[in-house]
Structures are given as structure tokens and as C-alpha cells.
PDB file of N, CA, C and O in Angstrom, chain B, residues numbered from 101:
ATOM      1  N   MET B 101     -23.399  11.580   4.302  1.00  0.00           N
ATOM      2  CA  MET B 101     -24.078  11.980   5.333  1.00  0.00           C
ATOM      3  C   MET B 101     -23.814  11.101   6.942  1.00  0.00           C
ATOM      4  O   MET B 101     -23.772  11.619   8.058  1.00  0.00           O
ATOM      5  N   GLY B 102     -23.669   9.676   6.590  1.00  0.00           N
ATOM      6  CA  GLY B 102     -23.269   8.469   7.227  1.00  0.00           C
ATOM      7  C   GLY B 102     -22.252   8.502   8.188  1.00  0.00           C
ATOM      8  O   GLY B 102     -22.377   8.020   9.314  1.00  0.00           O
ATOM      9  N   PHE B 103     -21.364   8.995   7.817  1.00  0.00           N
ATOM     10  CA  PHE B 103     -20.105   8.762   8.384  1.00  0.00           C
ATOM     11  C   PHE B 103     -19.858   9.985   8.759  1.00  0.00           C
ATOM     12  O   PHE B 103     -18.949  10.036   9.587  1.00  0.00           O
ATOM     13  N   VAL B 104     -20.382  11.146   8.429  1.00  0.00           N
ATOM     14  CA  VAL B 104     -20.331  12.503   9.134  1.00  0.00           C
ATOM     15  C   VAL B 104     -20.866  12.190  10.815  1.00  0.00           C
ATOM     16  O   VAL B 104     -20.352  12.261  11.931  1.00  0.00           O
ATOM     17  N   ALA B 105     -21.785  11.929  10.421  1.00  0.00           N
ATOM     18  CA  ALA B 105     -22.652  11.305  11.389  1.00  0.00           C
ATOM     19  C   ALA B 105     -22.294  10.370  12.829  1.00  0.00           C
ATOM     20  O   ALA B 105     -22.233  10.592  14.038  1.00  0.00           O
ATOM     21  N   ARG B 106     -22.154   9.514  12.158  1.00  0.00           N
ATOM     22  CA  ARG B 106     -20.958   8.872  12.791  1.00  0.00           C
ATOM     23  C   ARG B 106     -19.593   9.279  13.826  1.00  0.00           C
ATOM     24  O   ARG B 106     -19.363   8.753  14.915  1.00  0.00           O
ATOM     25  N   ILE B 107     -18.981  10.088  13.325  1.00  0.00           N
ATOM     26  CA  ILE B 107     -17.718  10.625  13.230  1.00  0.00           C
ATOM     27  C   ILE B 107     -18.149  11.877  14.104  1.00  0.00           C
ATOM     28  O   ILE B 107     -17.304  12.381  14.844  1.00  0.00           O
ATOM     29  N   LEU B 108     -19.466  12.411  14.044  1.00  0.00           N
ATOM     30  CA  LEU B 108     -19.294  13.668  14.667  1.00  0.00           C
ATOM     31  C   LEU B 108     -19.132  14.226  16.384  1.00  0.00           C
ATOM     32  O   LEU B 108     -18.515  15.106  16.984  1.00  0.00           O
ATOM     33  N   PRO B 109     -20.297  12.885  16.777  1.00  0.00           N
ATOM     34  CA  PRO B 109     -19.743  13.159  18.576  1.00  0.00           C
ATOM     35  C   PRO B 109     -18.399  12.727  19.102  1.00  0.00           C
ATOM     36  O   PRO B 109     -18.013  13.361  20.084  1.00  0.00           O
ATOM     37  N   TYR B 110     -17.516  11.665  18.595  1.00  0.00           N
ATOM     38  CA  TYR B 110     -16.364  11.967  18.590  1.00  0.00           C
ATOM     39  C   TYR B 110     -15.220  13.134  18.419  1.00  0.00           C
ATOM     40  O   TYR B 110     -14.185  13.271  19.072  1.00  0.00           O
ATOM     41  N   LEU B 111     -15.711  13.912  17.368  1.00  0.00           N
ATOM     42  CA  LEU B 111     -14.941  15.308  17.043  1.00  0.00           C
ATOM     43  C   LEU B 111     -15.877  16.306  18.762  1.00  0.00           C
ATOM     44  O   LEU B 111     -15.374  17.054  19.600  1.00  0.00           O
ATOM     45  N   GLU B 112     -16.752  15.994  18.662  1.00  0.00           N
ATOM     46  CA  GLU B 112     -16.900  16.930  19.407  1.00  0.00           C
ATOM     47  C   GLU B 112     -16.615  16.971  21.101  1.00  0.00           C
ATOM     48  O   GLU B 112     -16.431  17.931  21.850  1.00  0.00           O
ATOM     49  N   ILE B 113     -16.668  15.302  21.400  1.00  0.00           N
ATOM     50  CA  ILE B 113     -15.770  15.143  22.800  1.00  0.00           C
ATOM     51  C   ILE B 113     -14.532  16.056  22.212  1.00  0.00           C
ATOM     52  O   ILE B 113     -14.302  17.252  22.393  1.00  0.00           O
ATOM     53  N   PHE B 114     -13.789  15.036  21.417  1.00  0.00           N
ATOM     54  CA  PHE B 114     -12.557  15.860  21.375  1.00  0.00           C
ATOM     55  C   PHE B 114     -11.886  17.523  21.084  1.00  0.00           C
ATOM     56  O   PHE B 114     -10.742  17.852  21.397  1.00  0.00           O
ATOM     57  N   LEU B 115     -12.623  18.173  20.602  1.00  0.00           N
ATOM     58  CA  LEU B 115     -13.234  19.274  20.517  1.00  0.00           C
ATOM     59  C   LEU B 115     -13.570  20.372  21.986  1.00  0.00           C
ATOM     60  O   LEU B 115     -13.201  21.516  22.253  1.00  0.00           O
ATOM     61  N   GLY B 116     -14.198  19.647  22.511  1.00  0.00           N
ATOM     62  CA  GLY B 116     -14.977  19.989  23.800  1.00  0.00           C
ATOM     63  C   GLY B 116     -13.350  19.633  25.261  1.00  0.00           C
ATOM     64  O   GLY B 116     -13.349  20.549  26.084  1.00  0.00           O
ATOM     65  N   ALA B 117     -12.328  18.667  25.514  1.00  0.00           N
ATOM     66  CA  ALA B 117     -11.943  18.662  25.649  1.00  0.00           C
ATOM     67  C   ALA B 117     -10.749  19.144  25.559  1.00  0.00           C
ATOM     68  O   ALA B 117     -10.308  19.419  26.675  1.00  0.00           O
ATOM     69  N   LEU B 118      -9.715  19.462  24.333  1.00  0.00           N
ATOM     70  CA  LEU B 118      -9.192  20.146  23.494  1.00  0.00           C
ATOM     71  C   LEU B 118      -9.627  21.738  24.389  1.00  0.00           C
ATOM     72  O   LEU B 118      -8.897  22.227  25.251  1.00  0.00           O
ATOM     73  N   LEU B 119     -10.862  22.299  23.971  1.00  0.00           N
ATOM     74  CA  LEU B 119     -11.355  23.517  24.732  1.00  0.00           C
ATOM     75  C   LEU B 119     -11.070  24.000  25.857  1.00  0.00           C
ATOM     76  O   LEU B 119     -10.584  25.069  26.228  1.00  0.00           O
ATOM     77  N   VAL B 120     -11.599  22.659  26.595  1.00  0.00           N
ATOM     78  CA  VAL B 120     -11.501  22.925  28.298  1.00  0.00           C
ATOM     79  C   VAL B 120      -9.834  22.759  28.544  1.00  0.00           C
ATOM     80  O   VAL B 120      -9.306  23.509  29.363  1.00  0.00           O
ATOM     81  N   LEU B 121      -9.350  22.167  28.113  1.00  0.00           N
ATOM     82  CA  LEU B 121      -7.766  21.827  28.157  1.00  0.00           C
ATOM     83  C   LEU B 121      -6.978  23.445  28.063  1.00  0.00           C
ATOM     84  O   LEU B 121      -6.199  23.999  28.839  1.00  0.00           O
ATOM     85  N   ALA B 122      -7.407  23.758  27.122  1.00  0.00           N
ATOM     86  CA  ALA B 122      -6.698  25.233  26.473  1.00  0.00           C
ATOM     87  C   ALA B 122      -7.021  26.585  27.573  1.00  0.00           C
ATOM     88  O   ALA B 122      -6.154  27.306  28.068  1.00  0.00           O
ATOM     89  N   ILE B 123      -8.350  26.680  27.765  1.00  0.00           N
ATOM     90  CA  ILE B 123      -8.651  27.812  28.777  1.00  0.00           C
ATOM     91  C   ILE B 123      -8.262  27.364  30.082  1.00  0.00           C
ATOM     92  O   ILE B 123      -8.064  28.273  30.888  1.00  0.00           O
ATOM     93  N   LEU B 124      -8.043  25.759  30.643  1.00  0.00           N
ATOM     94  CA  LEU B 124      -7.457  25.550  31.852  1.00  0.00           C
ATOM     95  C   LEU B 124      -5.905  26.275  32.061  1.00  0.00           C
ATOM     96  O   LEU B 124      -5.429  27.021  32.917  1.00  0.00           O
ATOM     97  N   LEU B 125      -5.364  25.615  30.748  1.00  0.00           N
ATOM     98  CA  LEU B 125      -3.504  26.232  31.024  1.00  0.00           C
ATOM     99  C   LEU B 125      -3.366  27.539  30.591  1.00  0.00           C
ATOM    100  O   LEU B 125      -2.278  28.003  30.251  1.00  0.00           O
ATOM    101  N   GLN B 126      -4.550  28.246  30.582  1.00  0.00           N
ATOM    102  CA  GLN B 126      -4.195  29.961  30.383  1.00  0.00           C
ATOM    103  C   GLN B 126      -3.550  30.949  31.955  1.00  0.00           C
ATOM    104  O   GLN B 126      -3.817  30.745  33.139  1.00  0.00           O
ATOM    105  N   GLN B 127      -3.073  31.513  31.620  1.00  0.00           N
ATOM    106  CA  GLN B 127      -2.642  32.312  33.327  1.00  0.00           C
ATOM    107  C   GLN B 127      -3.466  33.515  33.269  1.00  0.00           C
ATOM    108  O   GLN B 127      -4.067  34.185  32.429  1.00  0.00           O
ATOM    109  N   SER B 128      -3.283  33.503  34.270  1.00  0.00           N
ATOM    110  CA  SER B 128      -4.587  34.686  34.948  1.00  0.00           C
ATOM    111  C   SER B 128      -4.181  35.657  35.832  1.00  0.00           C
ATOM    112  O   SER B 128      -4.649  35.673  36.970  1.00  0.00           O
ATOM    113  N   SER B 129      -3.136  36.706  35.359  1.00  0.00           N
ATOM    114  CA  SER B 129      -2.630  37.837  36.236  1.00  0.00           C
ATOM    115  C   SER B 129      -3.711  38.746  36.859  1.00  0.00           C
ATOM    116  O   SER B 129      -3.503  39.776  37.500  1.00  0.00           O
ATOM    117  N   ALA B 130      -4.790  38.240  36.589  1.00  0.00           N
ATOM    118  CA  ALA B 130      -5.557  39.458  37.537  1.00  0.00           C
ATOM    119  C   ALA B 130      -5.803  39.295  39.146  1.00  0.00           C
ATOM    120  O   ALA B 130      -5.986  40.167  39.996  1.00  0.00           O
ATOM    121  N   GLY B 131      -5.750  38.038  39.251  1.00  0.00           N
ATOM    122  CA  GLY B 131      -5.816  37.825  40.815  1.00  0.00           C
ATOM    123  C   GLY B 131      -7.045  38.338  41.788  1.00  0.00           C
ATOM    124  O   GLY B 131      -7.926  38.997  41.235  1.00  0.00           O
ATOM    125  N   LEU B 132      -7.131  38.150  42.819  1.00  0.00           N
ATOM    126  CA  LEU B 132      -8.323  38.158  43.541  1.00  0.00           C
ATOM    127  C   LEU B 132      -8.631  39.910  43.420  1.00  0.00           C
ATOM    128  O   LEU B 132      -9.786  40.334  43.465  1.00  0.00           O
ATOM    129  N   GLY B 133      -7.842  40.519  43.317  1.00  0.00           N
ATOM    130  CA  GLY B 133      -7.847  42.502  43.279  1.00  0.00           C
ATOM    131  C   GLY B 133      -8.591  42.589  41.840  1.00  0.00           C
ATOM    132  O   GLY B 133      -9.368  43.537  41.716  1.00  0.00           O
ATOM    133  N   GLY B 134      -8.467  41.853  40.918  1.00  0.00           N
ATOM    134  CA  GLY B 134      -9.071  42.092  39.900  1.00  0.00           C
ATOM    135  C   GLY B 134     -10.850  41.854  39.704  1.00  0.00           C
ATOM    136  O   GLY B 134     -11.809  42.528  39.330  1.00  0.00           O
ATOM    137  N   ALA B 135     -10.585  40.428  40.222  1.00  0.00           N
ATOM    138  CA  ALA B 135     -11.643  39.539  40.553  1.00  0.00           C
ATOM    139  C   ALA B 135     -12.554  41.007  41.124  1.00  0.00           C
ATOM    140  O   ALA B 135     -13.205  41.557  40.236  1.00  0.00           O
ATOM    141  N   LEU B 136     -12.621  41.613  42.459  1.00  0.00           N
ATOM    142  CA  LEU B 136     -13.326  42.401  43.319  1.00  0.00           C
ATOM    143  C   LEU B 136     -13.047  44.166  43.001  1.00  0.00           C
ATOM    144  O   LEU B 136     -13.253  45.062  43.819  1.00  0.00           O
ATOM    145  N   GLY B 137     -12.647  44.299  41.906  1.00  0.00           N
ATOM    146  CA  GLY B 137     -13.014  45.631  40.912  1.00  0.00           C
ATOM    147  C   GLY B 137     -11.928  46.010  41.181  1.00  0.00           C
ATOM    148  O   GLY B 137     -11.716  46.528  40.084  1.00  0.00           O
ATOM    149  N   GLY B 138     -10.551  46.296  42.022  1.00  0.00           N
ATOM    150  CA  GLY B 138      -9.248  46.968  42.260  1.00  0.00           C
ATOM    151  C   GLY B 138      -8.558  46.351  41.361  1.00  0.00           C
ATOM    152  O   GLY B 138      -8.506  45.143  41.128  1.00  0.00           O
ATOM    153  N   SER B 139      -7.721  47.718  40.574  1.00  0.00           N
ATOM    154  CA  SER B 139      -7.072  47.192  39.438  1.00  0.00           C
ATOM    155  C   SER B 139      -5.878  48.135  39.503  1.00  0.00           C
ATOM    156  O   SER B 139      -5.957  49.296  39.903  1.00  0.00           O
ATOM    157  N   ASP B 140      -4.603  47.455  39.016  1.00  0.00           N
ATOM    158  CA  ASP B 140      -3.756  48.860  38.528  1.00  0.00           C
ATOM    159  C   ASP B 140      -3.116  49.226  37.233  1.00  0.00           C
ATOM    160  O   ASP B 140      -1.972  49.558  36.923  1.00  0.00           O
ATOM    161  N   ASN B 141      -4.770  48.977  36.263  1.00  0.00           N
ATOM    162  CA  ASN B 141      -4.260  48.987  35.152  1.00  0.00           C
ATOM    163  C   ASN B 141      -3.376  48.962  34.091  1.00  0.00           C
ATOM    164  O   ASN B 141      -3.121  49.525  33.026  1.00  0.00           O
ATOM    165  N   ALA B 142      -2.847  47.664  35.165  1.00  0.00           N
ATOM    166  CA  ALA B 142      -1.712  46.510  34.100  1.00  0.00           C
ATOM    167  C   ALA B 142      -2.155  45.819  33.314  1.00  0.00           C
ATOM    168  O   ALA B 142      -1.382  45.501  32.411  1.00  0.00           O
ATOM    169  N   SER B 143      -3.700  45.210  33.260  1.00  0.00           N
ATOM    170  CA  SER B 143      -4.581  44.480  32.606  1.00  0.00           C
ATOM    171  C   SER B 143      -4.642  45.097  30.880  1.00  0.00           C
ATOM    172  O   SER B 143      -4.725  44.490  29.813  1.00  0.00           O
ATOM    173  N   PHE B 144      -4.584  46.091  31.105  1.00  0.00           N
ATOM    174  CA  PHE B 144      -4.519  46.698  29.596  1.00  0.00           C
ATOM    175  C   PHE B 144      -3.718  46.763  29.175  1.00  0.00           C
ATOM    176  O   PHE B 144      -3.825  46.949  27.963  1.00  0.00           O
ATOM    177  N   THR B 145      -2.676  46.704  29.574  1.00  0.00           N
ATOM    178  CA  THR B 145      -1.230  46.839  29.161  1.00  0.00           C
ATOM    179  C   THR B 145      -0.335  45.423  28.338  1.00  0.00           C
ATOM    180  O   THR B 145       0.637  45.341  27.587  1.00  0.00           O
ATOM    181  N   HIS B 146      -1.173  44.571  28.895  1.00  0.00           N
ATOM    182  CA  HIS B 146      -0.191  43.157  28.667  1.00  0.00           C
ATOM    183  C   HIS B 146      -0.447  42.642  27.227  1.00  0.00           C
ATOM    184  O   HIS B 146      -1.530  42.766  26.655  1.00  0.00           O
ATOM    185  N   THR B 147       0.454  42.157  26.790  1.00  0.00           N
ATOM    186  CA  THR B 147       0.804  41.504  25.912  1.00  0.00           C
ATOM    187  C   THR B 147       0.823  39.923  25.532  1.00  0.00           C
ATOM    188  O   THR B 147       1.868  39.346  25.831  1.00  0.00           O
ATOM    189  N   ARG B 148       0.050  39.332  25.060  1.00  0.00           N
ATOM    190  CA  ARG B 148       0.451  37.920  25.305  1.00  0.00           C
ATOM    191  C   ARG B 148       1.578  37.602  23.848  1.00  0.00           C
ATOM    192  O   ARG B 148       1.506  37.795  22.635  1.00  0.00           O
ATOM    193  N   ARG B 149       2.633  36.992  24.844  1.00  0.00           N
ATOM    194  CA  ARG B 149       3.877  36.137  24.050  1.00  0.00           C
ATOM    195  C   ARG B 149       3.951  34.440  24.187  1.00  0.00           C
ATOM    196  O   ARG B 149       3.496  33.655  25.020  1.00  0.00           O
ATOM    197  N   GLY B 150       4.630  34.301  23.139  1.00  0.00           N
ATOM    198  CA  GLY B 150       4.737  32.681  23.238  1.00  0.00           C
ATOM    199  C   GLY B 150       3.634  31.588  23.287  1.00  0.00           C
ATOM    200  O   GLY B 150       2.797  31.391  22.406  1.00  0.00           O
ATOM    201  N   PHE B 151       3.757  30.944  24.394  1.00  0.00           N
ATOM    202  CA  PHE B 151       3.487  29.804  24.444  1.00  0.00           C
ATOM    203  C   PHE B 151       1.757  30.338  25.293  1.00  0.00           C
ATOM    204  O   PHE B 151       0.830  29.541  25.147  1.00  0.00           O
ATOM    205  N   GLU B 152       1.481  31.670  26.122  1.00  0.00           N
ATOM    206  CA  GLU B 152       0.324  32.248  25.798  1.00  0.00           C
ATOM    207  C   GLU B 152      -0.385  32.467  24.752  1.00  0.00           C
ATOM    208  O   GLU B 152      -1.382  31.816  24.440  1.00  0.00           O
ATOM    209  N   LYS B 153       0.174  33.576  24.023  1.00  0.00           N
ATOM    210  CA  LYS B 153      -0.672  33.403  23.145  1.00  0.00           C
ATOM    211  C   LYS B 153      -0.893  32.223  21.722  1.00  0.00           C
ATOM    212  O   LYS B 153      -1.694  32.385  20.801  1.00  0.00           O
ATOM    213  N   PHE B 154      -0.090  31.242  21.865  1.00  0.00           N
ATOM    214  CA  PHE B 154      -0.930  29.682  21.319  1.00  0.00           C
ATOM    215  C   PHE B 154      -1.914  29.437  22.139  1.00  0.00           C
ATOM    216  O   PHE B 154      -2.840  28.822  21.611  1.00  0.00           O
ATOM    217  N   LEU B 155      -2.081  29.769  23.532  1.00  0.00           N
ATOM    218  CA  LEU B 155      -3.122  29.048  24.346  1.00  0.00           C
ATOM    219  C   LEU B 155      -4.171  30.103  23.633  1.00  0.00           C
ATOM    220  O   LEU B 155      -5.200  29.553  23.240  1.00  0.00           O
ATOM    221  N   PHE B 156      -4.112  31.153  23.460  1.00  0.00           N
ATOM    222  CA  PHE B 156      -5.119  31.892  23.518  1.00  0.00           C
ATOM    223  C   PHE B 156      -5.991  32.080  22.158  1.00  0.00           C
ATOM    224  O   PHE B 156      -7.212  32.217  22.079  1.00  0.00           O
ATOM    225  N   TYR B 157      -4.767  32.041  20.820  1.00  0.00           N
ATOM    226  CA  TYR B 157      -5.789  31.588  19.490  1.00  0.00           C
ATOM    227  C   TYR B 157      -6.157  30.208  19.683  1.00  0.00           C
ATOM    228  O   TYR B 157      -7.304  29.899  19.361  1.00  0.00           O
ATOM    229  N   LEU B 158      -5.130  29.021  20.310  1.00  0.00           N
ATOM    230  CA  LEU B 158      -5.806  27.844  19.974  1.00  0.00           C
ATOM    231  C   LEU B 158      -7.507  27.644  20.604  1.00  0.00           C
ATOM    232  O   LEU B 158      -8.381  27.019  20.004  1.00  0.00           O
ATOM    233  N   SER B 159      -7.686  28.340  21.938  1.00  0.00           N
ATOM    234  CA  SER B 159      -8.972  28.287  22.668  1.00  0.00           C
ATOM    235  C   SER B 159     -10.185  29.241  21.198  1.00  0.00           C
ATOM    236  O   SER B 159     -11.302  28.789  20.943  1.00  0.00           O
ATOM    237  N   ILE B 160      -9.788  30.124  20.693  1.00  0.00           N
ATOM    238  CA  ILE B 160     -10.652  31.107  20.307  1.00  0.00           C
ATOM    239  C   ILE B 160     -10.881  29.773  18.930  1.00  0.00           C
ATOM    240  O   ILE B 160     -12.036  29.360  18.826  1.00  0.00           O
ATOM    241  N   VAL B 161      -9.973  29.251  18.094  1.00  0.00           N
ATOM    242  CA  VAL B 161     -10.408  28.194  17.258  1.00  0.00           C
ATOM    243  C   VAL B 161     -11.000  27.013  17.478  1.00  0.00           C
ATOM    244  O   VAL B 161     -11.685  26.559  16.562  1.00  0.00           O
ATOM    245  N   THR B 162     -10.871  26.235  18.758  1.00  0.00           N
ATOM    246  CA  THR B 162     -11.271  25.354  18.817  1.00  0.00           C
ATOM    247  C   THR B 162     -12.601  25.732  19.652  1.00  0.00           C
ATOM    248  O   THR B 162     -12.825  24.627  20.146  1.00  0.00           O
ATOM    249  N   GLY B 163     -13.379  26.367  20.016  1.00  0.00           N
ATOM    250  CA  GLY B 163     -14.208  27.233  20.423  1.00  0.00           C
ATOM    251  C   GLY B 163     -15.397  27.427  19.469  1.00  0.00           C
ATOM    252  O   GLY B 163     -16.578  27.314  19.795  1.00  0.00           O
ATOM    253  N   ILE B 164     -14.897  27.757  18.163  1.00  0.00           N
ATOM    254  CA  ILE B 164     -15.512  28.519  16.660  1.00  0.00           C
ATOM    255  C   ILE B 164     -15.375  26.791  16.034  1.00  0.00           C
ATOM    256  O   ILE B 164     -16.270  26.480  15.248  1.00  0.00           O
ATOM    257  N   LEU B 165     -14.479  25.870  16.302  1.00  0.00           N
ATOM    258  CA  LEU B 165     -14.791  24.625  15.560  1.00  0.00           C
ATOM    259  C   LEU B 165     -15.712  24.368  16.310  1.00  0.00           C
ATOM    260  O   LEU B 165     -16.788  24.857  15.964  1.00  0.00           O
ATOM    261  N   PHE B 166     -15.709  23.458  17.720  1.00  0.00           N
ATOM    262  CA  PHE B 166     -17.105  22.939  18.504  1.00  0.00           C
ATOM    263  C   PHE B 166     -18.045  23.688  18.087  1.00  0.00           C
ATOM    264  O   PHE B 166     -18.735  23.109  17.248  1.00  0.00           O
ATOM    265  N   ALA B 167     -18.426  24.916  18.353  1.00  0.00           N
ATOM    266  CA  ALA B 167     -19.455  25.572  18.053  1.00  0.00           C
ATOM    267  C   ALA B 167     -20.184  25.193  16.485  1.00  0.00           C
ATOM    268  O   ALA B 167     -21.407  25.258  16.365  1.00  0.00           O
ATOM    269  N   LEU B 168     -19.430  24.857  15.501  1.00  0.00           N
ATOM    270  CA  LEU B 168     -19.686  24.627  14.286  1.00  0.00           C
ATOM    271  C   LEU B 168     -20.356  23.008  14.582  1.00  0.00           C
ATOM    272  O   LEU B 168     -21.438  22.603  14.156  1.00  0.00           O
ATOM    273  N   ALA B 169     -19.634  22.448  15.205  1.00  0.00           N
ATOM    274  CA  ALA B 169     -19.970  20.928  14.812  1.00  0.00           C
ATOM    275  C   ALA B 169     -21.252  20.569  15.764  1.00  0.00           C
ATOM    276  O   ALA B 169     -22.004  19.632  15.493  1.00  0.00           O
ATOM    277  N   ALA B 170     -21.364  21.118  16.511  1.00  0.00           N
ATOM    278  CA  ALA B 170     -22.611  21.157  16.756  1.00  0.00           C
ATOM    279  C   ALA B 170     -23.644  22.344  16.344  1.00  0.00           C
ATOM    280  O   ALA B 170     -24.749  22.454  16.875  1.00  0.00           O
ATOM    281  N   LEU B 171     -23.313  22.937  15.659  1.00  0.00           N
ATOM    282  CA  LEU B 171     -24.505  23.016  14.915  1.00  0.00           C
ATOM    283  C   LEU B 171     -24.606  22.565  13.521  1.00  0.00           C
ATOM    284  O   LEU B 171     -25.250  23.193  12.680  1.00  0.00           O
ATOM    285  N   LEU B 172     -24.010  21.542  13.288  1.00  0.00           N
ATOM    286  CA  LEU B 172     -23.838  20.139  12.449  1.00  0.00           C
ATOM    287  C   LEU B 172     -24.914  19.793  12.894  1.00  0.00           C
ATOM    288  O   LEU B 172     -26.079  19.935  12.522  1.00  0.00           O
ATOM    289  N   ALA B 173     -24.026  18.930  14.426  1.00  0.00           N
ATOM    290  CA  ALA B 173     -25.167  17.914  14.258  1.00  0.00           C
ATOM    291  C   ALA B 173     -26.396  18.469  14.588  1.00  0.00           C
ATOM    292  O   ALA B 173     -27.159  17.517  14.753  1.00  0.00           O
ATOM    293  N   ILE B 174     -27.095  19.712  14.805  1.00  0.00           N
ATOM    294  CA  ILE B 174     -28.477  19.896  15.420  1.00  0.00           C
ATOM    295  C   ILE B 174     -28.971  19.989  13.671  1.00  0.00           C
ATOM    296  O   ILE B 174     -30.155  19.900  13.347  1.00  0.00           O
ATOM    297  N   ILE B 175     -27.871  20.174  12.683  1.00  0.00           N
ATOM    298  CA  ILE B 175     -28.356  20.056  10.799  1.00  0.00           C
ATOM    299  C   ILE B 175     -29.027  18.934  10.725  1.00  0.00           C
ATOM    300  O   ILE B 175     -30.204  18.621  10.547  1.00  0.00           O
ATOM    301  N   ILE B 176     -27.906  18.325  10.923  1.00  0.00           N
ATOM    302  CA  ILE B 176     -27.863  16.637  10.808  1.00  0.00           C
ATOM    303  C   ILE B 176     -29.231  15.659  11.659  1.00  0.00           C
ATOM    304  O   ILE B 176     -29.871  14.684  11.264  1.00  0.00           O
ATOM    305  N   LYS B 177     -29.268  16.202  12.559  1.00  0.00           N
ATOM    306  CA  LYS B 177     -30.280  15.406  13.394  1.00  0.00           C
ATOM    307  C   LYS B 177     -31.837  16.018  12.664  1.00  0.00           C
ATOM    308  O   LYS B 177     -32.736  15.249  12.324  1.00  0.00           O
ATOM    309  N   VAL B 178     -31.897  17.163  12.556  1.00  0.00           N
ATOM    310  CA  VAL B 178     -33.350  17.745  11.948  1.00  0.00           C
ATOM    311  C   VAL B 178     -33.572  17.062  10.449  1.00  0.00           C
ATOM    312  O   VAL B 178     -34.631  16.551  10.086  1.00  0.00           O
ATOM    313  N   GLN B 179     -32.803  17.122   9.942  1.00  0.00           N
ATOM    314  CA  GLN B 179     -33.122  16.147   8.556  1.00  0.00           C
ATOM    315  C   GLN B 179     -32.941  15.158   8.156  1.00  0.00           C
ATOM    316  O   GLN B 179     -32.943  14.923   6.948  1.00  0.00           O
ATOM    317  N   SER B 180     -32.620  13.826   9.545  1.00  0.00           N
ATOM    318  CA  SER B 180     -33.000  12.652   9.463  1.00  0.00           C
ATOM    319  C   SER B 180     -34.616  11.917  10.539  1.00  0.00           C
ATOM    320  O   SER B 180     -34.952  10.738  10.419  1.00  0.00           O
TER     321      SER B 180
END
């Protein structure tokens, strides 16, 4: 457990930075009209393709891994 406890903070920093980057690189086609409630129903028929789909799945996987790393850090801290 010593090795995991030493490497875990660096893993969380890396996953956190990757998650922020993946979220910020995603495009938002909603614009101001979608934020204020107005919509032309185009957002319901939008399909992700290519790099946009990759970023979408990357953000989901990275978020799950970040949450698991944080949970593991809590478990390690409680045990010690």
C-alpha cells in the first residue's frame, strides 16, 4: 500500500488536469439561446462524431477514474 499511497496524489493531479482539458475542449453548440431557454430542438438530434465523440467518452472515463482515485485515497487515509 505504500507505493499506491505515494503515487496516488500525482495520479489525481494528472486525472484532474486531463478531465478539465477534456471538458474545456468540447464544443457547445447551444450558445446563449440554449442557456436562456430558447431552443430550435436541434440539440436533441445532434450526434457526436470523430474527435468530439472521443472527447465525450474521454471525459466520462476520466471522471470515473478520478472519482475512484479519490475514493481510494479516502480508504487509504482511514486505514492508516
